[in-house]
C-alpha positions in Angstrom: 5.0 -40.3 -19.9 1.9 -41.2 -18.0 -0.9 -38.7 -17.8 -3.1 -38.2 -14.8 -6.4 -36.4 -14.3 -5.4 -33.4 -12.2 -9.0 -32.3 -11.7 -9.2 -35.1 -9.1 -6.8 -36.1 -6.4 -3.3 -37.0 -7.5 -2.5 -40.5 -8.5 -2.2 -43.0 -5.6 1.6 -43.1 -5.7 1.8 -39.3 -5.5 -0.7 -39.3 -2.6 1.4 -41.9 -0.8 4.6 -39.9 -1.4 2.9 -36.8 -0.1 2.0 -38.5 3.1 5.7 -39.3 3.6 6.4 -35.5 3.2 3.8 -34.7 5.8 5.5 -37.2 8.2 9.1 -36.1 7.5 8.9 -32.4 7.1 7.3 -31.0 10.3 9.7 -29.2 12.6 9.1 -29.1 16.4 7.9 -25.5 17.2 9.9 -25.5 20.4 13.1 -25.6 18.4 12.3 -22.1 17.0 12.4 -20.8 20.6 15.4 -22.9 21.5 17.5 -21.4 18.7 15.9 -17.9 18.8 14.6 -18.1 15.3 12.6 -15.2 14.1 9.9 -17.0 12.2 8.6 -14.9 9.3 11.6 -12.6 10.1 9.6 -11.2 13.0 10.1 -11.5 16.8 7.4 -12.7 19.2 6.1 -9.1 19.5 5.7 -8.9 15.7 8.6 -6.5 15.2 10.4 -7.1 11.9 14.0 -8.2 11.9 16.1 -5.3 10.4 17.4 -6.7 7.1 18.2 -3.5 5.2 17.9 0.3 4.8 15.7 2.3 2.4 15.0 5.9 1.5 11.8 4.9 -0.4 8.9 4.1 2.0 8.4 4.3 5.8 5.7 2.7 7.8 5.2 4.2 11.3 2.9 2.6 14.0 4.6 3.5 17.2 6.4 6.4 18.9 9.2 6.4 21.6 9.2 9.0 24.3 11.8 8.8 27.2 12.7 5.3 26.1 9.1 4.1 26.2 7.5 2.9 23.0 3.8 3.0 22.6 1.4 2.5 19.6 0.3 5.5 17.7 -2.0 6.3 14.8 -0.5 4.7 11.7 1.5 6.8 9.3 2.9 6.0 5.8 5.6 8.1 4.1 6.7 8.1 0.5 10.2 9.5 0.3 9.5 11.3 3.6 6.2 12.8 2.4 3.2 11.9 4.4 0.8 10.0 2.1 -2.2 11.7 3.6 -0.7 15.1 2.8 0.1 13.9 -0.7 -3.5 12.8 -1.3 -4.8 16.0 0.2 -2.7 18.0 -2.3 -4.1 16.0 -5.2 -7.7 16.6 -4.0 -7.1 20.3 -3.3 -5.9 20.8 -6.9 -8.6 18.5 -8.4 -6.1 16.3 -10.2 -5.3 12.6 -10.3 -2.0 11.7 -8.6 -0.7 8.3 -9.4 1.8 9.4 -12.1 3.1 12.0 -9.7 3.4 9.4 -7.0 5.4 7.2 -9.3 7.8 10.1 -10.0 8.2 10.7 -6.3 9.0 7.1 -5.5 11.5 6.7 -8.4 13.3 10.0 -8.2 12.9 11.0 -4.5 11.3 14.4 -5.0 8.0 15.8 -6.2 8.0 17.0 -9.8 7.2 20.5 -11.0 4.5 21.0 -13.6 6.9 20.7 -16.6 8.6 17.6 -15.1 5.3 15.9 -14.5 4.0 16.7 -18.0 7.2 15.3 -19.6 7.0 12.2 -17.3 3.4 11.6 -18.0 4.0 11.9 -21.8 6.9 9.4 -21.5 4.6 6.8 -19.7 2.0 7.3 -22.4 4.6 6.7 -25.1 5.6 3.5 -23.4 2.0 2.3 -23.0 2.2 0.2 -26.2 2.2 -3.6 -26.9 3.1 -5.0 -30.3 0.0 -6.6 -31.9 1.9 -9.9 -32.3 2.5 -9.9 -28.5 -1.1 -9.3 -27.7 -2.1 -12.1 -30.2 0.7 -14.7 -29.4 1.2 -14.2 -25.7 -1.9 -12.8 -24.2 -4.7 -14.1 -26.4 -3.3 -17.7 -26.7 -3.9 -20.1 -23.8 -5.4 -17.4 -21.5 -5.4 -18.2 -17.8 -8.2 -17.9 -15.3 -5.8 -16.1 -12.9 -4.7 -12.7 -14.1 -1.7 -12.7 -11.8 -0.3 -15.7 -13.7 -1.1 -13.9 -16.9 0.9 -10.9 -15.7 3.8 -13.0 -14.7 3.8 -15.0 -17.9 3.7 -11.8 -20.0 6.4 -10.1 -18.0 8.7 -13.1 -18.6 7.7 -13.1 -22.3 8.6 -9.4 -22.6 12.2 -10.5 -21.9 12.3 -12.0 -25.4 11.2 -8.7 -26.9 14.0 -6.7 -25.2 17.3 -6.5 -27.0 19.0 -5.3 -23.8 17.1 -7.7 -21.4 20.2 -8.6 -19.3 21.7 -5.2 -19.0 21.3 -4.1 -15.4 22.8 -0.6 -15.8 20.6 1.9 -14.1 19.5 3.7 -17.2 18.4 0.4 -18.8 16.7 -0.9 -15.7 14.8 2.4 -15.4 13.7 2.1 -19.0 12.5 -1.4 -18.3 10.7 -0.5 -15.1 8.9 2.5 -16.7 7.8 0.3 -19.6 6.4 -2.3 -17.2 4.6 0.4 -15.1 3.0 1.6 -18.3 2.1 -1.9 -19.6 0.7 -3.6 -16.5 -2.8 -2.1 -17.1 -2.9 -3.3 -20.7 -1.7 -6.8 -19.9 -4.2 -7.1 -17.0 -7.2 -5.9 -18.9 -6.4 -7.7 -22.1 -5.7 -10.9 -20.2 -9.1 -10.7 -18.5 -10.8 -10.0 -21.8 -9.0 -12.9 -23.5 -10.1 -15.3 -20.7 -13.7 -14.0 -21.1 -13.5 -14.5 -24.8 -12.4 -18.1 -24.3 -15.4 -18.6 -22.0 -17.8 -17.5 -24.7 -18.1 -13.7 -24.1 -17.7 -11.0 -26.7 -14.2 -9.7 -27.2 -13.8 -5.9 -27.2 -10.2 -4.5 -27.2 -9.7 -0.8 -26.7 -6.3 0.8 -27.4 -5.2 3.0 -24.5 -5.9 6.7 -24.8 -2.7 8.7 -24.5 -4.6 11.7 -23.2 -5.9 9.8 -20.2 -4.1 8.9 -16.9 -3.2 5.4 -16.0 -6.2 5.0 -13.7 -8.6 6.5 -16.4 -7.1 4.1 -19.0 -8.0 1.1 -16.9 -11.7 2.0 -16.9 -11.5 3.2 -20.5 -10.0 -0.1 -21.8 -12.1 -2.4 -19.5 -15.6 -1.0 -20.2 -17.2 -1.7 -23.6 -18.4 1.9 -23.9 -15.2 3.3 -22.3 -17.2 5.6 -20.1 -16.6 6.5 -16.5 -17.4 9.3 -14.0 -14.8 11.7 -12.5 -15.5 10.2 -9.1 -14.8 6.7 -10.4 -11.5 7.7 -11.9 -10.6 9.6 -8.7 -11.3 6.5 -6.5 -9.3 4.2 -8.7 -6.4 6.6 -8.9 -6.6 7.0 -5.1 -6.4 3.2 -4.7 -3.3 3.1 -6.9 -1.7 5.9 -4.9 -2.4 4.1 -1.6 -1.1 0.8 -2.8 2.0 2.1 -4.6 4.5 1.5 -1.8 4.7 0.1 1.7 8.3 0.0 2.8 10.9 -2.6 2.0 9.7 -5.3 4.4 6.5 -6.4 2.9 6.7 -9.8 1.2 6.7 -8.9 -2.4 9.0 -5.9 -2.1 11.5 -7.9 0.0 11.3 -10.5 -2.8 12.4 -7.8 -5.3 15.4 -7.0 -3.0 16.3 -10.6 -2.6 16.0 -11.5 -6.3 17.7 -8.3 -7.5 20.6 -8.9 -5.2 21.5 -11.9 -7.3 22.2 -9.7 -10.3 19.3 -11.1 -12.4 17.3 -9.2 -15.0 14.4 -6.9 -14.3 11.8 -9.2 -15.8 12.8 -12.1 -13.5 12.7 -9.8 -10.5 9.3 -8.4 -11.2 7.9 -11.9 -12.1 9.1 -13.1 -8.7 7.3 -10.2 -7.0 4.1 -11.0 -8.8 4.3 -14.6 -7.5 4.6 -13.3 -4.0 1.7 -10.7 -4.3 -0.6 -13.4 -5.7 -0.8 -15.1 -2.4 -4.0 -14.7 -0.4 -1.9 -13.6 2.7 -0.6 -10.7 0.7 -2.3 -9.2 -2.4 -5.3 -11.5 -2.5 -6.8 -10.4 0.8 -9.3 -7.9 -0.6 -11.1 -10.7 -2.5 -11.4 -12.6 0.8 -13.0 -9.6 2.4 -15.6 -9.4 -0.3 -16.4 -13.1 -0.1 -16.6 -12.8 3.7 -19.1 -10.0 3.4 -21.1 -12.0 0.8 -21.3 -14.8 3.4 -22.2 -12.3 6.2 -25.1 -10.8 4.2 -26.5 -14.3 3.7 -26.4 -15.2 7.4 -27.1 -11.9 9.2 -30.7 -11.0 8.6 -30.7 -7.6 10.2 -27.7 -5.5 9.2 -28.5 -3.0 11.9 -28.6 -5.6 14.7 -25.1 -5.2 16.2 -25.4 -8.3 18.5 -26.3 -10.5 15.5 -23.2 -9.1 13.6 -21.0 -9.7 16.7 -22.3 -13.3 16.8 -21.3 -13.8 13.2 -17.9 -12.3 13.8 -17.4 -14.6 16.8 -18.3 -17.6 14.6 -15.5 -16.6 12.3 -12.9 -16.4 15.1 -14.1 -19.8 16.4 -13.6 -21.3 12.9 -17.3 -22.0 12.6 -18.2 -19.7 9.8 -17.3 -18.7 6.2 -14.0 -20.5 5.3 -13.3 -21.8 8.8 -9.9 -20.1 8.9 -10.4 -18.3 12.2 -9.8 -14.9 10.5 -11.9 -11.8 10.1 -10.4 -10.7 6.8 -9.4 -7.0 6.4 -8.8 -6.7 10.1 -5.3 -6.5 11.5 -1.9 -5.7 10.1 1.6 -6.8 10.8 2.7 -3.3 11.7 -0.3 -1.0 12.3 -2.3 -1.5 15.5 -4.4 1.7 16.1 -5.1 2.6 12.5 -3.9 2.0 8.9 -3.6 5.4 7.3 -4.5 4.0 3.9 -7.8 2.7 5.2 -8.3 6.0 7.0 -7.9 8.0 3.7 -9.9 5.6 1.7 -12.9 5.5 4.0 -14.4 9.0 3.3 -14.1 8.6 -0.4 -15.7 5.2 -0.3 -18.7 6.7 1.4 -19.0 9.2 -1.5 -18.9 6.5 -4.1 -21.4 4.4 -2.2 -23.9 7.4 -2.5 -23.2 7.7 -6.2 -23.8 4.0 -6.7 -26.8 3.8 -4.4 -25.0 1.4 -2.0 -25.1 3.4 1.2 -26.5 0.5 3.2 -23.6 -1.8 2.3 -21.1 1.0 3.2 -22.8 1.3 6.6 -22.5 -2.4 7.1 -18.8 -2.3 6.3 -18.4 0.6 8.8 -20.3 -1.3 11.5 -18.2 -4.4 11.0 -15.0 -2.4 11.1 -16.1 -0.9 14.5 -17.4 -4.1 16.0 -14.6 -6.5 14.8 -11.9 -4.9 16.9 -14.1 -5.2 19.9 -14.9 -8.9 19.3 -11.2 -9.8 18.5 -10.1 -8.0 21.7 -12.6 -9.9 23.8 -12.1 -13.3 22.2 -8.3 -13.4 21.8 -5.2 -12.5 23.8 -3.3 -10.1 21.5 -0.2 -8.1 22.1 -1.3 -5.1 20.1 -4.5 -3.5 18.9 -6.4 -4.5 15.7 -7.5 -2.1 13.1 -9.0 -2.3 9.6 -6.3 -2.5 6.9 -6.5 -1.1 3.4 -7.9 -4.4 2.1 -11.0 -3.9 4.2 -12.5 -1.3 1.9 -10.6 -1.7 -1.4 -12.5 -4.8 -2.6 -15.8 -3.0 -1.9 -14.5 0.0 -4.0 -13.5 -2.3 -6.9 -17.0 -3.9 -6.9 -18.7 -0.5 -6.9 -16.4 0.4 -9.9 -17.6 -2.7 -11.7 -14.2 -4.3 -11.7 -14.3 -8.1 -11.8 -12.7 -10.0 -8.9 -10.2 -11.5 -11.3 -8.6 -8.0 -11.5 -8.6 -7.1 -7.8 -5.0 -8.4 -7.2 -3.7 -7.2 -10.6 -4.9 -3.7 -9.6 -2.7 -4.0 -6.5 0.2 -5.1 -8.8 -0.4 -2.2 -11.2 0.1 0.1 -8.2 2.9 -1.7 -6.4 5.2 -2.1 -9.4 6.0 1.6 -8.8 7.4 0.7 -5.4 9.0 -2.5 -6.7 10.8 -0.5 -9.4 12.2 2.0 -6.9 13.4 -0.8 -4.6 15.0 -2.7 -7.5 17.0 0.4 -8.5 17.9 1.0 -4.8 19.1 -2.5 -4.4 21.2 -2.4 -7.5 22.8 0.9 -6.6 23.6 0.1 -3.0 24.2 -3.7 -2.7 27.2 -5.7 -3.6 26.2 -8.7 -1.6 23.6 -11.4 -2.4 20.9 -11.6 0.3 21.3 -15.0 1.9 19.8 -15.5 5.4 20.8 -18.5 7.5 18.8 -21.6 8.2 19.9 -24.0 11.0 19.8 -27.7 10.2 18.1 -29.6 13.1 18.2 -33.1 11.7 20.3 -35.7 13.4 23.2 -37.3 11.5 22.3 -40.7 9.9 24.4 -43.5 8.6 24.0 -44.5 5.0 22.1 -47.7 4.6 23.1 -49.9 1.6 20.3 -50.7 -0.8 20.4 -54.4 0.1 19.8 -53.7 3.8 16.8 -51.3 3.3 
């Protein structure tokens, strides 16, 4: 088999064949209107096509009074519980809340103290990887992308499970709880393995069973295992806010689609990881950080609002940063007035910026958040308002926590697997049909041409 240097462009033949794809594949955009196709499973107003029912998560961005629907402050509910009230309860009691959030999502109710203690102990017991797995799967051939490492390891865990194909609810719950517990280990160890390959020192800490999942991430990642209470609180809060977002987001819908085929848990979760890896989904917070790096280079006075506005206009006109025409972290498929996750995050981000001596950066973020919606409204015709989403501040938080960019999206996955697990179980319990949407063929019929006549 011929070998090609994939660091450069593909070989000439592949380039030539790719050009044929570019010529043959485009579909006339007018056909989507002609056949009333909801591209991206959303109508022209951005409203999602109803594809299923769920008890797990609910995203609210509008209210209807006397038959008139208007935008409202965004709300997010986990099993009917307002996530802002959930977080307020954790803060009032001075405790970390991710484990309690996982319990709520999986079992539909808030645990009492005994139930939470037992559940937390169970997760700690499951937070274990065989040494041979760490050596043979994680440490060998490490990837520079931790989402690929996560997916690889999830699929490899199939081989270590004697009941891998059993999709009975008790077994699927066992598998999901195990993956929830193991995602932090796989992510941190995968990052350390890659750094070791790059010439850095290798320090591997076993998880501490007395610490929460959020605390263990910091404990395992840092060479001295030290962290402050505020750091742990912010990371725990990030996990809580990312744990679930309804059944219609790309990765959760992927879990429903793949689970409806009757496949195993490891394949379903690996598919979700592939979805979340995309920069339009889980990778957006990295783009926000990179955009702010670029802004700080080009905006001399961070307090000059007109200079900031000019930079933001250059982004929209595809003249600045990555020429995508996007202001990353602004806008959401559902929320228009506000994203409750960003709203909750913001006050705590300010506190952490004071602890880290990065108040000026926080003020810059807050200024851009305020000005970006104004600039977007003035430059573009939009059918709904634009607000900061959770990605706007999360990358800044992770940087202040000293987390490497390579772990930004895995942190999202460490949180969201709680929601994925709940949705997988919901799909298996309620569905007896494979999810199979329709695609209309719009190609004209052609006659077969014999080889001699081509």
